[in-house]
C-alpha positions as a Markdown table, in Angstrom:
| # | Residue | x | y | z |
|---|---|---|---|---|
| 1 | Unk | 70.3 | 8.4 | 66.2 |
| 2 | Unk | 71.5 | 5.0 | 64.4 |
| 3 | Unk | 72.3 | 4.1 | 60.9 |
| 4 | Unk | 70.7 | 0.7 | 61.0 |
| 5 | Unk | 68.6 | -0.2 | 58.0 |
| 6 | Unk | 66.8 | -3.6 | 57.1 |
| 7 | Unk | 69.0 | -5.5 | 54.3 |
| 8 | Unk | 66.7 | -7.6 | 51.7 |
| 9 | Unk | 66.7 | -10.6 | 53.9 |
| 10 | Unk | 65.0 | -9.2 | 56.8 |
| 11 | Unk | 68.1 | -8.3 | 59.0 |
| 12 | Unk | 68.7 | -5.1 | 60.4 |
| 13 | Unk | 72.6 | -3.9 | 59.9 |
| 14 | Unk | 74.4 | -1.3 | 60.7 |
| 15 | Unk | 76.3 | 0.9 | 58.7 |
| 16 | Unk | 79.5 | -1.3 | 58.6 |
| 17 | Unk | 77.3 | -4.3 | 57.4 |
| 18 | Unk | 77.1 | -6.1 | 60.4 |
| 19 | Unk | 73.9 | -7.5 | 62.1 |
| 20 | Unk | 72.6 | -5.5 | 64.7 |
| 21 | Unk | 72.1 | -6.7 | 68.3 |
| 22 | Unk | 68.5 | -5.8 | 68.2 |
| 23 | Unk | 66.0 | -6.0 | 65.5 |
| 24 | Unk | 62.7 | -4.7 | 65.9 |
| 25 | Unk | 59.6 | -6.9 | 65.4 |
| 26 | Unk | 57.5 | -5.4 | 63.0 |
| 27 | Unk | 55.5 | -2.8 | 63.9 |
| 28 | Unk | 57.5 | -2.3 | 66.8 |
| 29 | Unk | 57.8 | 1.9 | 67.7 |
| 30 | Unk | 60.5 | 1.3 | 70.8 |
| 31 | Unk | 63.8 | 0.4 | 70.5 |
| 32 | Unk | 65.2 | -2.1 | 73.2 |
| 33 | Unk | 66.0 | 0.5 | 75.9 |
| 34 | Unk | 62.8 | 2.3 | 75.5 |
| 35 | Unk | 63.7 | 5.3 | 73.5 |
| 36 | Unk | 61.3 | 5.8 | 71.0 |
| 37 | Unk | 62.2 | 5.6 | 67.2 |
| 38 | Unk | 62.3 | 8.5 | 65.0 |
| 39 | Unk | 59.5 | 7.2 | 63.0 |
| 40 | Unk | 57.4 | 6.9 | 66.0 |
| 41 | Unk | 58.4 | 10.8 | 66.8 |
| 42 | Unk | 57.6 | 12.1 | 63.5 |
| 43 | Unk | 54.2 | 10.1 | 63.0 |
| 44 | Unk | 53.4 | 12.3 | 66.7 |
| 45 | Unk | 54.6 | 15.1 | 65.2 |
| 46 | Unk | 52.4 | 15.1 | 62.6 |
| 47 | Unk | 49.2 | 13.9 | 64.7 |
| 48 | Unk | 50.1 | 16.9 | 67.0 |
| 49 | Unk | 50.5 | 19.5 | 64.0 |
| 50 | Unk | 47.1 | 18.4 | 62.5 |
| 51 | Unk | 45.1 | 19.1 | 65.8 |
| 52 | Unk | 47.0 | 22.5 | 65.9 |
| 53 | Unk | 45.6 | 23.2 | 62.6 |
| 54 | Unk | 42.4 | 21.9 | 63.2 |
| 55 | Unk | 42.1 | 24.0 | 66.6 |
| 56 | Unk | 42.8 | 27.5 | 65.4 |
| 57 | Unk | 40.0 | 27.7 | 63.0 |
| 58 | Unk | 37.5 | 26.2 | 65.5 |
| 59 | Unk | 38.9 | 29.2 | 68.0 |
| 60 | Unk | 38.4 | 31.9 | 65.6 |
| 61 | Unk | 35.0 | 30.6 | 64.3 |
| 62 | Unk | 33.9 | 31.0 | 68.1 |
| 63 | Unk | 35.6 | 34.6 | 68.3 |
| 64 | Unk | 33.7 | 35.7 | 65.7 |
| 65 | Unk | 29.9 | 34.1 | 66.9 |
| 66 | Unk | 30.7 | 35.4 | 70.2 |
| 67 | Unk | 31.0 | 38.8 | 68.6 |
| 68 | Unk | 27.5 | 38.2 | 66.7 |
| 69 | Unk | 25.5 | 36.7 | 69.7 |
| 70 | Unk | 22.6 | 38.9 | 71.1 |
| 71 | Unk | 21.3 | 39.4 | 74.4 |
| 72 | Unk | 17.8 | 41.3 | 74.4 |
| 73 | Unk | 16.9 | 43.8 | 77.5 |
| 74 | Unk | 15.1 | 42.2 | 78.9 |
| 75 | Unk | 15.1 | 38.6 | 77.7 |
| 76 | Unk | 12.2 | 37.6 | 75.3 |
| 77 | Unk | 10.4 | 36.0 | 78.1 |
| 78 | Unk | 10.0 | 39.2 | 80.2 |
| 79 | Unk | 9.4 | 41.3 | 76.8 |
| 80 | Unk | 7.6 | 44.4 | 77.9 |
| 81 | Unk | 8.9 | 44.4 | 81.5 |
| 82 | Unk | 10.8 | 47.7 | 82.3 |
| 83 | Unk | 14.4 | 47.7 | 83.5 |
| 84 | Unk | 15.6 | 49.7 | 86.9 |
| 85 | Unk | 18.7 | 51.5 | 87.5 |
| 86 | Unk | 19.8 | 48.4 | 89.5 |
| 87 | Unk | 19.4 | 46.3 | 86.6 |
| 88 | Unk | 15.9 | 44.3 | 87.7 |
| 89 | Unk | 13.1 | 44.0 | 85.6 |
| 90 | Unk | 10.1 | 45.7 | 86.9 |
| 91 | Unk | 6.2 | 46.2 | 85.5 |
| 92 | Unk | 6.1 | 48.6 | 82.7 |
| 93 | Unk | 5.4 | 52.3 | 83.4 |
| 94 | Unk | 7.3 | 51.8 | 86.7 |
| 95 | Unk | 8.5 | 55.4 | 87.6 |
| 96 | Unk | 12.4 | 55.6 | 87.3 |
| 97 | Unk | 12.7 | 52.6 | 85.3 |
| 98 | Unk | 13.6 | 52.3 | 81.5 |
| 99 | Unk | 11.6 | 51.0 | 78.5 |
| 100 | Unk | 13.1 | 47.6 | 77.0 |
| 101 | Unk | 15.8 | 47.7 | 74.3 |
| 102 | Unk | 14.1 | 48.3 | 70.7 |
| 103 | Unk | 16.7 | 45.7 | 69.7 |
| 104 | Unk | 18.7 | 43.0 | 71.1 |
| 105 | Unk | 22.0 | 44.4 | 71.7 |
| 106 | Unk | 25.3 | 42.6 | 69.8 |
| 107 | Unk | 28.0 | 40.7 | 71.7 |
| 108 | Unk | 30.8 | 43.4 | 70.5 |
| 109 | Unk | 28.4 | 46.1 | 71.4 |
| 110 | Unk | 27.6 | 44.5 | 75.1 |
| 111 | Unk | 31.4 | 44.3 | 75.1 |
| 112 | Unk | 32.3 | 47.8 | 74.4 |
| 113 | Unk | 29.4 | 49.1 | 76.8 |
| 114 | Unk | 30.8 | 46.2 | 79.5 |
| 115 | Unk | 34.4 | 48.4 | 78.9 |
| 116 | Unk | 33.2 | 51.4 | 79.6 |
| 117 | Unk | 31.6 | 52.4 | 76.3 |
| 118 | Unk | 28.2 | 53.2 | 75.6 |
| 119 | Unk | 25.0 | 51.0 | 74.5 |
| 120 | Unk | 23.6 | 52.2 | 70.8 |
| 121 | Unk | 20.9 | 54.4 | 71.2 |
| 122 | Unk | 21.0 | 54.9 | 74.7 |
| 123 | Unk | 20.8 | 57.6 | 77.1 |
| 124 | Unk | 23.8 | 57.7 | 80.0 |
| 125 | Unk | 21.4 | 56.5 | 82.3 |
| 126 | Unk | 19.1 | 54.2 | 80.9 |
| 127 | Unk | 22.9 | 52.3 | 79.0 |
| 128 | Unk | 23.6 | 52.2 | 83.1 |
| 129 | Unk | 20.6 | 50.4 | 83.8 |
| 130 | Unk | 20.7 | 48.3 | 80.5 |
| 131 | Unk | 24.5 | 47.1 | 81.2 |
| 132 | Unk | 23.3 | 46.4 | 85.5 |
| 133 | Unk | 20.7 | 43.9 | 83.5 |
| 134 | Unk | 23.1 | 42.4 | 81.5 |
| 135 | Unk | 25.6 | 41.7 | 84.2 |
| 136 | Unk | 23.0 | 39.9 | 86.5 |
| 137 | Unk | 22.0 | 37.3 | 84.1 |
| 138 | Unk | 22.1 | 34.3 | 85.3 |
| 139 | Unk | 22.2 | 30.5 | 83.9 |
| 140 | Unk | 18.8 | 29.9 | 81.9 |
| 141 | Unk | 18.1 | 33.0 | 81.2 |
| 142 | Unk | 18.0 | 34.4 | 77.3 |
| 143 | Unk | 21.2 | 36.3 | 76.5 |
| 144 | Unk | 23.1 | 34.3 | 79.6 |
| 145 | Unk | 25.3 | 32.2 | 77.4 |
| 146 | Unk | 26.5 | 35.2 | 75.3 |
| 147 | Unk | 27.1 | 37.3 | 78.1 |
| 148 | Unk | 29.2 | 34.4 | 79.7 |
| 149 | Unk | 31.4 | 33.8 | 76.3 |
| 150 | Unk | 31.9 | 37.7 | 76.5 |
| 151 | Unk | 33.6 | 37.0 | 79.8 |
| 152 | Unk | 36.3 | 34.3 | 78.8 |
| 153 | Unk | 39.9 | 35.9 | 78.2 |
| 154 | Unk | 40.9 | 35.5 | 74.4 |
| 155 | Unk | 44.0 | 34.3 | 73.5 |
């Protein structure tokens, strides 16, 4: 690091008072040999720190919103349909199929069920059918975005 400083006459002088061999032009952030100046490096650090500070709350908000998203079983467009053991939507009253869930499931409830837990208000068999339905969700179906976001690893 250099001890060069600009004097009152605009000439950059070293610690011994002698004029420096190269005086950077106003606004120049690079020394003659291509090395970034300390000021430039500090400015980049400040910008990076600001980005980290603004990204972390956004990630925290995303994690929170994922846990509060909802998945209706079946999706609202197929309301009234029953869910068979494989997770397919079948006509109401189909033998061996389960009635629609009485309410949408929250993201955290679904995440627990996908990890082996049980959705609230379900029996062992209806839980398996509902979880199979959720696993079969595809892009464009209600609840898919919530399901996909539950699959994303969290840091």
